[in-house]
mmCIF entry with sequence, helices, sheets and N, C-alpha, C, O atoms, coordinates in Angstrom:
data_MODEL
# 
_entry.id   MODEL 
# 
_entity.id                         1 
_entity.type                       polymer 
_entity.pdbx_number_of_molecules   1 
# 
_entity_poly.entity_id                      1 
_entity_poly.type                           'polypeptide(L)' 
_entity_poly.nstd_linkage                   no 
_entity_poly.nstd_monomer                   no 
_entity_poly.pdbx_seq_one_letter_code       MIHERNRVALARLIDPLEAGSARWGNALTDSARNMLLMEVGRRSRAYWAYWAWDEQV 
_entity_poly.pdbx_seq_one_letter_code_can   MIHERNRVALARLIDPLEAGSARWGNALTDSARNMLLMEVGRRSRAYWAYWAWDEQV 
_entity_poly.pdbx_strand_id                 A 
# 
loop_
_entity_poly_seq.entity_id 
_entity_poly_seq.num 
_entity_poly_seq.mon_id 
_entity_poly_seq.hetero 
1 1  MET n 
1 2  ILE n 
1 3  HIS n 
1 4  GLU n 
1 5  ARG n 
1 6  ASN n 
1 7  ARG n 
1 8  VAL n 
1 9  ALA n 
1 10 LEU n 
1 11 ALA n 
1 12 ARG n 
1 13 LEU n 
1 14 ILE n 
1 15 ASP n 
1 16 PRO n 
1 17 LEU n 
1 18 GLU n 
1 19 ALA n 
1 20 GLY n 
1 21 SER n 
1 22 ALA n 
1 23 ARG n 
1 24 TRP n 
1 25 GLY n 
1 26 ASN n 
1 27 ALA n 
1 28 LEU n 
1 29 THR n 
1 30 ASP n 
1 31 SER n 
1 32 ALA n 
1 33 ARG n 
1 34 ASN n 
1 35 MET n 
1 36 LEU n 
1 37 LEU n 
1 38 MET n 
1 39 GLU n 
1 40 VAL n 
1 41 GLY n 
1 42 ARG n 
1 43 ARG n 
1 44 SER n 
1 45 ARG n 
1 46 ALA n 
1 47 TYR n 
1 48 TRP n 
1 49 ALA n 
1 50 TYR n 
1 51 TRP n 
1 52 ALA n 
1 53 TRP n 
1 54 ASP n 
1 55 GLU n 
1 56 GLN n 
1 57 VAL n 
# 
_struct_asym.id          A 
_struct_asym.entity_id   1 
# 
loop_
_struct_conf.conf_type_id 
_struct_conf.id 
_struct_conf.pdbx_PDB_helix_id 
_struct_conf.beg_label_comp_id 
_struct_conf.beg_label_asym_id 
_struct_conf.beg_label_seq_id 
_struct_conf.pdbx_beg_PDB_ins_code 
_struct_conf.end_label_comp_id 
_struct_conf.end_label_asym_id 
_struct_conf.end_label_seq_id 
_struct_conf.pdbx_end_PDB_ins_code 
_struct_conf.beg_auth_comp_id 
_struct_conf.beg_auth_asym_id 
_struct_conf.beg_auth_seq_id 
_struct_conf.end_auth_comp_id 
_struct_conf.end_auth_asym_id 
_struct_conf.end_auth_seq_id 
_struct_conf.pdbx_PDB_helix_class 
_struct_conf.details 
_struct_conf.pdbx_PDB_helix_length 
HELX_P HELX_P1 AA1 GLU A 4  ? GLY A 20 ? GLU A 4  GLY A 20 1 ? 17 
HELX_P HELX_P2 AA2 ALA A 22 ? TRP A 24 ? ALA A 22 TRP A 24 5 ? 3  
HELX_P HELX_P3 AA3 ASN A 26 ? ARG A 43 ? ASN A 26 ARG A 43 1 ? 18 
HELX_P HELX_P4 AA4 TYR A 47 ? ALA A 52 ? TYR A 47 ALA A 52 5 ? 6  
# 
_struct_conf_type.id          HELX_P 
_struct_conf_type.criteria    ? 
_struct_conf_type.reference   ? 
# 
loop_
_atom_site.group_PDB 
_atom_site.id 
_atom_site.type_symbol 
_atom_site.label_atom_id 
_atom_site.label_alt_id 
_atom_site.label_comp_id 
_atom_site.label_asym_id 
_atom_site.label_entity_id 
_atom_site.label_seq_id 
_atom_site.pdbx_PDB_ins_code 
_atom_site.Cartn_x 
_atom_site.Cartn_y 
_atom_site.Cartn_z 
_atom_site.occupancy 
_atom_site.B_iso_or_equiv 
_atom_site.pdbx_formal_charge 
_atom_site.auth_seq_id 
_atom_site.auth_comp_id 
_atom_site.auth_asym_id 
_atom_site.auth_atom_id 
_atom_site.pdbx_PDB_model_num 
ATOM 1   N N  . MET A 1 1  ? 188.588 102.212 91.838 1.00 0.00 ? 1  MET A N  1 
ATOM 2   C CA . MET A 1 1  ? 188.684 102.859 90.546 1.00 0.00 ? 1  MET A CA 1 
ATOM 3   C C  . MET A 1 1  ? 187.518 102.402 89.663 1.00 0.00 ? 1  MET A C  1 
ATOM 4   O O  . MET A 1 1  ? 187.154 101.226 89.656 1.00 0.00 ? 1  MET A O  1 
ATOM 5   N N  . ILE A 1 2  ? 186.952 103.334 88.934 1.00 0.00 ? 2  ILE A N  1 
ATOM 6   C CA . ILE A 1 2  ? 185.825 103.030 88.062 1.00 0.00 ? 2  ILE A CA 1 
ATOM 7   C C  . ILE A 1 2  ? 186.336 102.736 86.653 1.00 0.00 ? 2  ILE A C  1 
ATOM 8   O O  . ILE A 1 2  ? 187.088 103.521 86.075 1.00 0.00 ? 2  ILE A O  1 
ATOM 9   N N  . HIS A 1 3  ? 185.921 101.608 86.119 1.00 0.00 ? 3  HIS A N  1 
ATOM 10  C CA . HIS A 1 3  ? 186.289 101.239 84.746 1.00 0.00 ? 3  HIS A CA 1 
ATOM 11  C C  . HIS A 1 3  ? 185.728 102.288 83.789 1.00 0.00 ? 3  HIS A C  1 
ATOM 12  O O  . HIS A 1 3  ? 184.642 102.817 84.026 1.00 0.00 ? 3  HIS A O  1 
ATOM 13  N N  . GLU A 1 4  ? 186.445 102.593 82.720 1.00 0.00 ? 4  GLU A N  1 
ATOM 14  C CA . GLU A 1 4  ? 186.040 103.639 81.781 1.00 0.00 ? 4  GLU A CA 1 
ATOM 15  C C  . GLU A 1 4  ? 184.640 103.407 81.211 1.00 0.00 ? 4  GLU A C  1 
ATOM 16  O O  . GLU A 1 4  ? 183.872 104.357 81.059 1.00 0.00 ? 4  GLU A O  1 
ATOM 17  N N  . ARG A 1 5  ? 184.304 102.165 80.898 1.00 0.00 ? 5  ARG A N  1 
ATOM 18  C CA . ARG A 1 5  ? 182.964 101.860 80.380 1.00 0.00 ? 5  ARG A CA 1 
ATOM 19  C C  . ARG A 1 5  ? 181.891 102.249 81.394 1.00 0.00 ? 5  ARG A C  1 
ATOM 20  O O  . ARG A 1 5  ? 180.857 102.808 81.029 1.00 0.00 ? 5  ARG A O  1 
ATOM 21  N N  . ASN A 1 6  ? 182.140 101.954 82.653 1.00 0.00 ? 6  ASN A N  1 
ATOM 22  C CA . ASN A 1 6  ? 181.189 102.309 83.700 1.00 0.00 ? 6  ASN A CA 1 
ATOM 23  C C  . ASN A 1 6  ? 181.146 103.818 83.919 1.00 0.00 ? 6  ASN A C  1 
ATOM 24  O O  . ASN A 1 6  ? 180.087 104.376 84.205 1.00 0.00 ? 6  ASN A O  1 
ATOM 25  N N  . ARG A 1 7  ? 182.283 104.470 83.788 1.00 0.00 ? 7  ARG A N  1 
ATOM 26  C CA . ARG A 1 7  ? 182.344 105.920 83.947 1.00 0.00 ? 7  ARG A CA 1 
ATOM 27  C C  . ARG A 1 7  ? 181.463 106.606 82.893 1.00 0.00 ? 7  ARG A C  1 
ATOM 28  O O  . ARG A 1 7  ? 180.750 107.561 83.202 1.00 0.00 ? 7  ARG A O  1 
ATOM 29  N N  . VAL A 1 8  ? 181.516 106.115 81.654 1.00 0.00 ? 8  VAL A N  1 
ATOM 30  C CA . VAL A 1 8  ? 180.699 106.670 80.575 1.00 0.00 ? 8  VAL A CA 1 
ATOM 31  C C  . VAL A 1 8  ? 179.216 106.451 80.868 1.00 0.00 ? 8  VAL A C  1 
ATOM 32  O O  . VAL A 1 8  ? 178.408 107.364 80.699 1.00 0.00 ? 8  VAL A O  1 
ATOM 33  N N  . ALA A 1 9  ? 178.858 105.249 81.305 1.00 0.00 ? 9  ALA A N  1 
ATOM 34  C CA . ALA A 1 9  ? 177.464 104.945 81.623 1.00 0.00 ? 9  ALA A CA 1 
ATOM 35  C C  . ALA A 1 9  ? 176.968 105.823 82.775 1.00 0.00 ? 9  ALA A C  1 
ATOM 36  O O  . ALA A 1 9  ? 175.852 106.338 82.721 1.00 0.00 ? 9  ALA A O  1 
ATOM 37  N N  . LEU A 1 10 ? 177.773 105.994 83.794 1.00 0.00 ? 10 LEU A N  1 
ATOM 38  C CA . LEU A 1 10 ? 177.386 106.836 84.924 1.00 0.00 ? 10 LEU A CA 1 
ATOM 39  C C  . LEU A 1 10 ? 177.232 108.293 84.502 1.00 0.00 ? 10 LEU A C  1 
ATOM 40  O O  . LEU A 1 10 ? 176.319 108.982 84.956 1.00 0.00 ? 10 LEU A O  1 
ATOM 41  N N  . ALA A 1 11 ? 178.118 108.756 83.640 1.00 0.00 ? 11 ALA A N  1 
ATOM 42  C CA . ALA A 1 11 ? 178.033 110.140 83.165 1.00 0.00 ? 11 ALA A CA 1 
ATOM 43  C C  . ALA A 1 11 ? 176.722 110.372 82.421 1.00 0.00 ? 11 ALA A C  1 
ATOM 44  O O  . ALA A 1 11 ? 176.119 111.438 82.551 1.00 0.00 ? 11 ALA A O  1 
ATOM 45  N N  . ARG A 1 12 ? 176.276 109.392 81.649 1.00 0.00 ? 12 ARG A N  1 
ATOM 46  C CA . ARG A 1 12 ? 175.014 109.528 80.922 1.00 0.00 ? 12 ARG A CA 1 
ATOM 47  C C  . ARG A 1 12 ? 173.833 109.674 81.890 1.00 0.00 ? 12 ARG A C  1 
ATOM 48  O O  . ARG A 1 12 ? 172.829 110.304 81.557 1.00 0.00 ? 12 ARG A O  1 
ATOM 49  N N  . LEU A 1 13 ? 173.956 109.099 83.072 1.00 0.00 ? 13 LEU A N  1 
ATOM 50  C CA . LEU A 1 13 ? 172.894 109.207 84.066 1.00 0.00 ? 13 LEU A CA 1 
ATOM 51  C C  . LEU A 1 13 ? 172.999 110.493 84.879 1.00 0.00 ? 13 LEU A C  1 
ATOM 52  O O  . LEU A 1 13 ? 171.995 111.152 85.146 1.00 0.00 ? 13 LEU A O  1 
ATOM 53  N N  . ILE A 1 14 ? 174.202 110.838 85.265 1.00 0.00 ? 14 ILE A N  1 
ATOM 54  C CA . ILE A 1 14 ? 174.420 111.918 86.214 1.00 0.00 ? 14 ILE A CA 1 
ATOM 55  C C  . ILE A 1 14 ? 174.510 113.291 85.554 1.00 0.00 ? 14 ILE A C  1 
ATOM 56  O O  . ILE A 1 14 ? 174.074 114.279 86.144 1.00 0.00 ? 14 ILE A O  1 
ATOM 57  N N  . ASP A 1 15 ? 175.056 113.377 84.362 1.00 0.00 ? 15 ASP A N  1 
ATOM 58  C CA . ASP A 1 15 ? 175.245 114.680 83.714 1.00 0.00 ? 15 ASP A CA 1 
ATOM 59  C C  . ASP A 1 15 ? 173.946 115.488 83.605 1.00 0.00 ? 15 ASP A C  1 
ATOM 60  O O  . ASP A 1 15 ? 173.958 116.682 83.902 1.00 0.00 ? 15 ASP A O  1 
ATOM 61  N N  . PRO A 1 16 ? 172.820 114.876 83.188 1.00 0.00 ? 16 PRO A N  1 
ATOM 62  C CA . PRO A 1 16 ? 171.582 115.678 83.129 1.00 0.00 ? 16 PRO A CA 1 
ATOM 63  C C  . PRO A 1 16 ? 171.127 116.180 84.502 1.00 0.00 ? 16 PRO A C  1 
ATOM 64  O O  . PRO A 1 16 ? 170.575 117.275 84.614 1.00 0.00 ? 16 PRO A O  1 
ATOM 65  N N  . LEU A 1 17 ? 171.356 115.389 85.530 1.00 0.00 ? 17 LEU A N  1 
ATOM 66  C CA . LEU A 1 17 ? 170.999 115.821 86.883 1.00 0.00 ? 17 LEU A CA 1 
ATOM 67  C C  . LEU A 1 17 ? 171.830 117.022 87.297 1.00 0.00 ? 17 LEU A C  1 
ATOM 68  O O  . LEU A 1 17 ? 171.310 117.989 87.852 1.00 0.00 ? 17 LEU A O  1 
ATOM 69  N N  . GLU A 1 18 ? 173.120 116.952 87.024 1.00 0.00 ? 18 GLU A N  1 
ATOM 70  C CA . GLU A 1 18 ? 174.007 118.041 87.398 1.00 0.00 ? 18 GLU A CA 1 
ATOM 71  C C  . GLU A 1 18 ? 173.723 119.291 86.569 1.00 0.00 ? 18 GLU A C  1 
ATOM 72  O O  . GLU A 1 18 ? 173.832 120.408 87.077 1.00 0.00 ? 18 GLU A O  1 
ATOM 73  N N  . ALA A 1 19 ? 173.366 119.116 85.318 1.00 0.00 ? 19 ALA A N  1 
ATOM 74  C CA . ALA A 1 19 ? 173.031 120.267 84.474 1.00 0.00 ? 19 ALA A CA 1 
ATOM 75  C C  . ALA A 1 19 ? 171.766 120.959 84.987 1.00 0.00 ? 19 ALA A C  1 
ATOM 76  O O  . ALA A 1 19 ? 171.690 122.187 85.015 1.00 0.00 ? 19 ALA A O  1 
ATOM 77  N N  . GLY A 1 20 ? 170.789 120.172 85.387 1.00 0.00 ? 20 GLY A N  1 
ATOM 78  C CA . GLY A 1 20 ? 169.532 120.727 85.874 1.00 0.00 ? 20 GLY A CA 1 
ATOM 79  C C  . GLY A 1 20 ? 169.619 121.374 87.242 1.00 0.00 ? 20 GLY A C  1 
ATOM 80  O O  . GLY A 1 20 ? 168.759 122.174 87.612 1.00 0.00 ? 20 GLY A O  1 
ATOM 81  N N  . SER A 1 21 ? 170.643 121.034 87.986 1.00 0.00 ? 21 SER A N  1 
ATOM 82  C CA . SER A 1 21 ? 170.777 121.575 89.340 1.00 0.00 ? 21 SER A CA 1 
ATOM 83  C C  . SER A 1 21 ? 172.042 122.419 89.492 1.00 0.00 ? 21 SER A C  1 
ATOM 84  O O  . SER A 1 21 ? 172.493 122.656 90.613 1.00 0.00 ? 21 SER A O  1 
ATOM 85  N N  . ALA A 1 22 ? 172.608 122.867 88.401 1.00 0.00 ? 22 ALA A N  1 
ATOM 86  C CA . ALA A 1 22 ? 173.888 123.582 88.418 1.00 0.00 ? 22 ALA A CA 1 
ATOM 87  C C  . ALA A 1 22 ? 173.860 124.840 89.284 1.00 0.00 ? 22 ALA A C  1 
ATOM 88  O O  . ALA A 1 22 ? 174.881 125.207 89.866 1.00 0.00 ? 22 ALA A O  1 
ATOM 89  N N  . ARG A 1 23 ? 172.740 125.487 89.375 1.00 0.00 ? 23 ARG A N  1 
ATOM 90  C CA . ARG A 1 23 ? 172.658 126.739 90.135 1.00 0.00 ? 23 ARG A CA 1 
ATOM 91  C C  . ARG A 1 23 ? 172.369 126.522 91.616 1.00 0.00 ? 23 ARG A C  1 
ATOM 92  O O  . ARG A 1 23 ? 172.298 127.484 92.382 1.00 0.00 ? 23 ARG A O  1 
ATOM 93  N N  . TRP A 1 24 ? 172.206 125.288 92.016 1.00 0.00 ? 24 TRP A N  1 
ATOM 94  C CA . TRP A 1 24 ? 171.847 125.001 93.396 1.00 0.00 ? 24 TRP A CA 1 
ATOM 95  C C  . TRP A 1 24 ? 173.019 125.044 94.365 1.00 0.00 ? 24 TRP A C  1 
ATOM 96  O O  . TRP A 1 24 ? 172.812 125.177 95.572 1.00 0.00 ? 24 TRP A O  1 
ATOM 97  N N  . GLY A 1 25 ? 174.217 124.936 93.875 1.00 0.00 ? 25 GLY A N  1 
ATOM 98  C CA . GLY A 1 25 ? 175.386 124.800 94.741 1.00 0.00 ? 25 GLY A CA 1 
ATOM 99  C C  . GLY A 1 25 ? 175.750 123.338 94.883 1.00 0.00 ? 25 GLY A C  1 
ATOM 100 O O  . GLY A 1 25 ? 174.901 122.454 94.769 1.00 0.00 ? 25 GLY A O  1 
ATOM 101 N N  . ASN A 1 26 ? 177.019 123.101 95.132 1.00 0.00 ? 26 ASN A N  1 
ATOM 102 C CA . ASN A 1 26 ? 177.535 121.725 95.136 1.00 0.00 ? 26 ASN A CA 1 
ATOM 103 C C  . ASN A 1 26 ? 176.878 120.818 96.170 1.00 0.00 ? 26 ASN A C  1 
ATOM 104 O O  . ASN A 1 26 ? 176.528 119.680 95.859 1.00 0.00 ? 26 ASN A O  1 
ATOM 105 N N  . ALA A 1 27 ? 176.710 121.304 97.383 1.00 0.00 ? 27 ALA A N  1 
ATOM 106 C CA . ALA A 1 27 ? 176.165 120.442 98.445 1.00 0.00 ? 27 ALA A CA 1 
ATOM 107 C C  . ALA A 1 27 ? 174.740 120.012 98.129 1.00 0.00 ? 27 ALA A C  1 
ATOM 108 O O  . ALA A 1 27 ? 174.403 118.839 98.289 1.00 0.00 ? 27 ALA A O  1 
ATOM 109 N N  . LEU A 1 28 ? 173.902 120.936 97.686 1.00 0.00 ? 28 LEU A N  1 
ATOM 110 C CA . LEU A 1 28 ? 172.513 120.593 97.381 1.00 0.00 ? 28 LEU A CA 1 
ATOM 111 C C  . LEU A 1 28 ? 172.434 119.708 96.138 1.00 0.00 ? 28 LEU A C  1 
ATOM 112 O O  . LEU A 1 28 ? 171.648 118.761 96.098 1.00 0.00 ? 28 LEU A O  1 
ATOM 113 N N  . THR A 1 29 ? 173.245 120.014 95.126 1.00 0.00 ? 29 THR A N  1 
ATOM 114 C CA . THR A 1 29 ? 173.277 119.188 93.913 1.00 0.00 ? 29 THR A CA 1 
ATOM 115 C C  . THR A 1 29 ? 173.680 117.761 94.257 1.00 0.00 ? 29 THR A C  1 
ATOM 116 O O  . THR A 1 29 ? 173.038 116.808 93.817 1.00 0.00 ? 29 THR A O  1 
ATOM 117 N N  . ASP A 1 30 ? 174.740 117.615 95.041 1.00 0.00 ? 30 ASP A N  1 
ATOM 118 C CA . ASP A 1 30 ? 175.203 116.287 95.434 1.00 0.00 ? 30 ASP A CA 1 
ATOM 119 C C  . ASP A 1 30 ? 174.141 115.544 96.225 1.00 0.00 ? 30 ASP A C  1 
ATOM 120 O O  . ASP A 1 30 ? 173.916 114.353 96.009 1.00 0.00 ? 30 ASP A O  1 
ATOM 121 N N  . SER A 1 31 ? 173.490 116.246 97.140 1.00 0.00 ? 31 SER A N  1 
ATOM 122 C CA . SER A 1 31 ? 172.458 115.634 97.967 1.00 0.00 ? 31 SER A CA 1 
ATOM 123 C C  . SER A 1 31 ? 171.273 115.158 97.123 1.00 0.00 ? 31 SER A C  1 
ATOM 124 O O  . SER A 1 31 ? 170.789 114.041 97.304 1.00 0.00 ? 31 SER A O  1 
ATOM 125 N N  . ALA A 1 32 ? 170.809 116.005 96.204 1.00 0.00 ? 32 ALA A N  1 
ATOM 126 C CA . ALA A 1 32 ? 169.674 115.633 95.352 1.00 0.00 ? 32 ALA A CA 1 
ATOM 127 C C  . ALA A 1 32 ? 170.030 114.453 94.458 1.00 0.00 ? 32 ALA A C  1 
ATOM 128 O O  . ALA A 1 32 ? 169.227 113.532 94.303 1.00 0.00 ? 32 ALA A O  1 
ATOM 129 N N  . ARG A 1 33 ? 171.213 114.467 93.874 1.00 0.00 ? 33 ARG A N  1 
ATOM 130 C CA . ARG A 1 33 ? 171.646 113.368 93.019 1.00 0.00 ? 33 ARG A CA 1 
ATOM 131 C C  . ARG A 1 33 ? 171.720 112.069 93.806 1.00 0.00 ? 33 ARG A C  1 
ATOM 132 O O  . ARG A 1 33 ? 171.223 111.037 93.356 1.00 0.00 ? 33 ARG A O  1 
ATOM 133 N N  . ASN A 1 34 ? 172.329 112.116 94.965 1.00 0.00 ? 34 ASN A N  1 
ATOM 134 C CA . ASN A 1 34 ? 172.479 110.908 95.774 1.00 0.00 ? 34 ASN A CA 1 
ATOM 135 C C  . ASN A 1 34 ? 171.132 110.377 96.240 1.00 0.00 ? 34 ASN A C  1 
ATOM 136 O O  . ASN A 1 34 ? 170.914 109.166 96.260 1.00 0.00 ? 34 ASN A O  1 
ATOM 137 N N  . MET A 1 35 ? 170.223 111.279 96.615 1.00 0.00 ? 35 MET A N  1 
ATOM 138 C CA . MET A 1 35 ? 168.894 110.852 97.048 1.00 0.00 ? 35 MET A CA 1 
ATOM 139 C C  . MET A 1 35 ? 168.152 110.166 95.901 1.00 0.00 ? 35 MET A C  1 
ATOM 140 O O  . MET A 1 35 ? 167.533 109.119 96.091 1.00 0.00 ? 35 MET A O  1 
ATOM 141 N N  . LEU A 1 36 ? 168.220 110.756 94.724 1.00 0.00 ? 36 LEU A N  1 
ATOM 142 C CA . LEU A 1 36 ? 167.555 110.160 93.573 1.00 0.00 ? 36 LEU A CA 1 
ATOM 143 C C  . LEU A 1 36 ? 168.118 108.777 93.266 1.00 0.00 ? 36 LEU A C  1 
ATOM 144 O O  . LEU A 1 36 ? 167.362 107.829 93.053 1.00 0.00 ? 36 LEU A O  1 
ATOM 145 N N  . LEU A 1 37 ? 169.432 108.660 93.244 1.00 0.00 ? 37 LEU A N  1 
ATOM 146 C CA . LEU A 1 37 ? 170.048 107.370 92.922 1.00 0.00 ? 37 LEU A CA 1 
ATOM 147 C C  . LEU A 1 37 ? 169.774 106.328 94.004 1.00 0.00 ? 37 LEU A C  1 
ATOM 148 O O  . LEU A 1 37 ? 169.622 105.145 93.699 1.00 0.00 ? 37 LEU A O  1 
ATOM 149 N N  . MET A 1 38 ? 169.709 106.757 95.265 1.00 0.00 ? 38 MET A N  1 
ATOM 150 C CA . MET A 1 38 ? 169.361 105.808 96.333 1.00 0.00 ? 38 MET A CA 1 
ATOM 151 C C  . MET A 1 38 ? 167.926 105.314 96.164 1.00 0.00 ? 38 MET A C  1 
ATOM 152 O O  . MET A 1 38 ? 167.651 104.132 96.373 1.00 0.00 ? 38 MET A O  1 
ATOM 153 N N  . GLU A 1 39 ? 167.009 106.206 95.787 1.00 0.00 ? 39 GLU A N  1 
ATOM 154 C CA . GLU A 1 39 ? 165.617 105.797 95.568 1.00 0.00 ? 39 GLU A CA 1 
ATOM 155 C C  . GLU A 1 39 ? 165.501 104.844 94.384 1.00 0.00 ? 39 GLU A C  1 
ATOM 156 O O  . GLU A 1 39 ? 164.725 103.890 94.432 1.00 0.00 ? 39 GLU A O  1 
ATOM 157 N N  . VAL A 1 40 ? 166.254 105.089 93.339 1.00 0.00 ? 40 VAL A N  1 
ATOM 158 C CA . VAL A 1 40 ? 166.256 104.175 92.195 1.00 0.00 ? 40 VAL A CA 1 
ATOM 159 C C  . VAL A 1 40 ? 166.635 102.778 92.668 1.00 0.00 ? 40 VAL A C  1 
ATOM 160 O O  . VAL A 1 40 ? 165.982 101.795 92.317 1.00 0.00 ? 40 VAL A O  1 
ATOM 161 N N  . GLY A 1 41 ? 167.698 102.697 93.469 1.00 0.00 ? 41 GLY A N  1 
ATOM 162 C CA . GLY A 1 41 ? 168.127 101.400 93.992 1.00 0.00 ? 41 GLY A CA 1 
ATOM 163 C C  . GLY A 1 41 ? 167.133 100.792 94.957 1.00 0.00 ? 41 GLY A C  1 
ATOM 164 O O  . GLY A 1 41 ? 166.844 99.597  94.892 1.00 0.00 ? 41 GLY A O  1 
ATOM 165 N N  . ARG A 1 42 ? 166.608 101.618 95.855 1.00 0.00 ? 42 ARG A N  1 
ATOM 166 C CA . ARG A 1 42 ? 165.668 101.118 96.860 1.00 0.00 ? 42 ARG A CA 1 
ATOM 167 C C  . ARG A 1 42 ? 164.402 100.573 96.219 1.00 0.00 ? 42 ARG A C  1 
ATOM 168 O O  . ARG A 1 42 ? 163.873 99.549  96.650 1.00 0.00 ? 42 ARG A O  1 
ATOM 169 N N  . ARG A 1 43 ? 163.921 101.254 95.194 1.00 0.00 ? 43 ARG A N  1 
ATOM 170 C CA . ARG A 1 43 ? 162.693 100.841 94.529 1.00 0.00 ? 43 ARG A CA 1 
ATOM 171 C C  . ARG A 1 43 ? 162.939 99.809  93.433 1.00 0.00 ? 43 ARG A C  1 
ATOM 172 O O  . ARG A 1 43 ? 161.991 99.276  92.856 1.00 0.00 ? 43 ARG A O  1 
ATOM 173 N N  . SER A 1 44 ? 164.191 99.529  93.150 1.00 0.00 ? 44 SER A N  1 
ATOM 174 C CA . SER A 1 44 ? 164.559 98.599  92.075 1.00 0.00 ? 44 SER A CA 1 
ATOM 175 C C  . SER A 1 44 ? 163.861 98.984  90.769 1.00 0.00 ? 44 SER A C  1 
ATOM 176 O O  . SER A 1 44 ? 163.316 98.139  90.059 1.00 0.00 ? 44 SER A O  1 
ATOM 177 N N  . ARG A 1 45 ? 163.896 100.269 90.481 1.00 0.00 ? 45 ARG A N  1 
ATOM 178 C CA . ARG A 1 45 ? 163.299 100.781 89.241 1.00 0.00 ? 45 ARG A CA 1 
ATOM 179 C C  . ARG A 1 45 ? 164.407 101.266 88.328 1.00 0.00 ? 45 ARG A C  1 
ATOM 180 O O  . ARG A 1 45 ? 165.444 101.748 88.786 1.00 0.00 ? 45 ARG A O  1 
ATOM 181 N N  . ALA A 1 46 ? 164.181 101.134 87.057 1.00 0.00 ? 46 ALA A N  1 
ATOM 182 C CA . ALA A 1 46 ? 165.152 101.635 86.095 1.00 0.00 ? 46 ALA A CA 1 
ATOM 183 C C  . ALA A 1 46 ? 165.255 103.142 86.231 1.00 0.00 ? 46 ALA A C  1 
ATOM 184 O O  . ALA A 1 46 ? 164.258 103.833 86.440 1.00 0.00 ? 46 ALA A O  1 
ATOM 185 N N  . TYR A 1 47 ? 166.471 103.637 86.111 1.00 0.00 ? 47 TYR A N  1 
ATOM 186 C CA . TYR A 1 47 ? 166.699 105.076 86.239 1.00 0.00 ? 47 TYR A CA 1 
ATOM 187 C C  . TYR A 1 47 ? 165.867 105.859 85.232 1.00 0.00 ? 47 TYR A C  1 
ATOM 188 O O  . TYR A 1 47 ? 165.265 106.876 85.574 1.00 0.00 ? 47 TYR A O  1 
ATOM 189 N N  . TRP A 1 48 ? 165.835 105.380 83.985 1.00 0.00 ? 48 TRP A N  1 
ATOM 190 C CA . TRP A 1 48 ? 165.097 106.112 82.952 1.00 0.00 ? 48 TRP A CA 1 
ATOM 191 C C  . TRP A 1 48 ? 163.621 106.223 83.310 1.00 0.00 ? 48 TRP A C  1 
ATOM 192 O O  . TRP A 1 48 ? 162.944 107.154 82.872 1.00 0.00 ? 48 TRP A O  1 
ATOM 193 N N  . ALA A 1 49 ? 163.128 105.298 84.088 1.00 0.00 ? 49 ALA A N  1 
ATOM 194 C CA . ALA A 1 49 ? 161.724 105.352 84.496 1.00 0.00 ? 49 ALA A CA 1 
ATOM 195 C C  . ALA A 1 49 ? 161.474 106.516 85.460 1.00 0.00 ? 49 ALA A C  1 
ATOM 196 O O  . ALA A 1 49 ? 160.329 106.900 85.698 1.00 0.00 ? 49 ALA A O  1 
ATOM 197 N N  . TYR A 1 50 ? 162.558 107.072 86.009 1.00 0.00 ? 50 TYR A N  1 
ATOM 198 C CA . TYR A 1 50 ? 162.429 108.230 86.902 1.00 0.00 ? 50 TYR A CA 1 
ATOM 199 C C  . TYR A 1 50 ? 161.642 109.340 86.231 1.00 0.00 ? 50 TYR A C  1 
ATOM 200 O O  . TYR A 1 50 ? 160.831 110.004 86.876 1.00 0.00 ? 50 TYR A O  1 
ATOM 201 N N  . TRP A 1 51 ? 161.871 109.543 84.962 1.00 0.00 ? 51 TRP A N  1 
ATOM 202 C CA . TRP A 1 51 ? 161.204 110.642 84.266 1.00 0.00 ? 51 TRP A CA 1 
ATOM 203 C C  . TRP A 1 51 ? 159.696 110.435 84.210 1.00 0.00 ? 51 TRP A C  1 
ATOM 204 O O  . TRP A 1 51 ? 158.944 111.386 83.997 1.00 0.00 ? 51 TRP A O  1 
ATOM 205 N N  . ALA A 1 52 ? 159.255 109.204 84.399 1.00 0.00 ? 52 ALA A N  1 
ATOM 206 C CA . ALA A 1 52 ? 157.821 108.914 84.363 1.00 0.00 ? 52 ALA A CA 1 
ATOM 207 C C  . ALA A 1 52 ? 157.234 108.816 85.784 1.00 0.00 ? 52 ALA A C  1 
ATOM 208 O O  . ALA A 1 52 ? 156.039 108.565 85.935 1.00 0.00 ? 52 ALA A O  1 
ATOM 209 N N  . TRP A 1 53 ? 158.051 109.010 86.817 1.00 0.00 ? 53 TRP A N  1 
ATOM 210 C CA . TRP A 1 53 ? 157.522 108.949 88.177 1.00 0.00 ? 53 TRP A CA 1 
ATOM 211 C C  . TRP A 1 53 ? 156.562 110.114 88.384 1.00 0.00 ? 53 TRP A C  1 
ATOM 212 O O  . TRP A 1 53 ? 156.812 111.231 87.931 1.00 0.00 ? 53 TRP A O  1 
ATOM 213 N N  . ASP A 1 54 ? 155.466 109.834 89.070 1.00 0.00 ? 54 ASP A N  1 
ATOM 214 C CA . ASP A 1 54 ? 154.544 110.926 89.349 1.00 0.00 ? 54 ASP A CA 1 
ATOM 215 C C  . ASP A 1 54 ? 155.052 111.721 90.563 1.00 0.00 ? 54 ASP A C  1 
ATOM 216 O O  . ASP A 1 54 ? 156.020 111.326 91.213 1.00 0.00 ? 54 ASP A O  1 
ATOM 217 N N  . GLU A 1 55 ? 154.396 112.827 90.851 1.00 0.00 ? 55 GLU A N  1 
ATOM 218 C CA . GLU A 1 55 ? 154.862 113.716 91.907 1.00 0.00 ? 55 GLU A CA 1 
ATOM 219 C C  . GLU A 1 55 ? 154.881 113.031 93.277 1.00 0.00 ? 55 GLU A C  1 
ATOM 220 O O  . GLU A 1 55 ? 155.772 113.291 94.086 1.00 0.00 ? 55 GLU A O  1 
ATOM 221 N N  . GLN A 1 56 ? 153.913 112.167 93.536 1.00 0.00 ? 56 GLN A N  1 
ATOM 222 C CA . GLN A 1 56 ? 153.843 111.466 94.815 1.00 0.00 ? 56 GLN A CA 1 
ATOM 223 C C  . GLN A 1 56 ? 155.061 110.571 95.035 1.00 0.00 ? 56 GLN A C  1 
ATOM 224 O O  . GLN A 1 56 ? 155.598 110.513 96.141 1.00 0.00 ? 56 GLN A O  1 
ATOM 225 N N  . VAL A 1 57 ? 155.496 109.877 93.986 1.00 0.00 ? 57 VAL A N  1 
ATOM 226 C CA . VAL A 1 57 ? 156.676 109.009 94.083 1.00 0.00 ? 57 VAL A CA 1 
ATOM 227 C C  . VAL A 1 57 ? 157.893 109.860 94.308 1.00 0.00 ? 57 VAL A C  1 
ATOM 228 O O  . VAL A 1 57 ? 159.001 109.336 94.420 1.00 0.00 ? 57 VAL A O  1 
# 
């Protein structure tokens, strides 16, 4: 179970991703979101820094 405080924090991260990919369909949206979040973790980069990632990254 996710604590409410964590749920709010996660929503702030995930909601814009889901809004931007709403027309893609659930499977593709889920896949893109999960891939992005895995890369954030793998690279140990702040999520907000994602917006500053260049195309190569």
